[in-house]
C-alpha angles and dihedrals in degrees: 000000000000127000131177121206132181099032088148086074093064108098120233089233131041123323141159114241112204116194143176112255117231123199086279129016092237091125091056090052090053090047092050092048093050090048091053098043099045104029102022090232130133129210126204117217135201115232135188116272094244090067090065091056093060110109115248095011100103097088092045092050093048093050092052095047095246113168136198089229110235105167094240093052092050093048091049092051091052093046088055089060099259130143112239129193130199137171105209091199091059120169093342092060091042094054104032107033113090145192088305087068094228113185110232109190101136109194095326111142102144091107090059091052089051091055091047094048092047092042093228134135123256116232115201118216136185134175119217115231094007091138092049093061092058127012131193136211090231092132090079103102097210090058091054090051091048092050092051088054102046101019094219124127098248095147112115118241130200138183129055087188114173094237127161111270121195119179115206121198113203131211114288121258101226124228112269118187091201098056124096125227090249092053093046091049091054091047092050093047090052090051093051090045090052091054090050092050093047100045108024127073108220125251097032116235125202096208093049091048090052092050091052087070085078096053115104095203133039117250120235111195 
């Protein structure tokens, strides 16, 4: 039930893909697999630090080009001609956003500085129904407080529903030497929000997302 739209917006050279983070990054895994199978391209991705502390994960992370995310390492990867993906909302957005698809980036703007330093475009990306496949219990306030204290993903998740997933890649935001990181962050957030508003029915609904598996064409509201 996975579709990928807007691949013409992926540059032939390097670029920074910025995406909304669902409860799990399953949609990114599908995107990466489709990119590799059909276009023989790979895409590095920045992951939260806790992932690298999981026993037995190092080889898997290395094979899939997963990075810790120091700014210098990201810039170097882009300067080498790689594609790089990042979800500025990270684990916080994954756990505490909801069926309203609220973007939770806080004051994170490091990704924008990376794009400026590497002189590459930013490509916004969003996957329809990503929060209907897997839901979280992030609405429980005590769990949010606990996460902010220990910074570990202790919020329960449930689902694994076989919903329709459609990843939409938006038009690139070109490199502009005169833009600040704050301005580029706002511009990128607006671009991701525009994709959400165009392609996602709010609030998200699990039954509707399941029924969309039987649609032969994507809906554009």
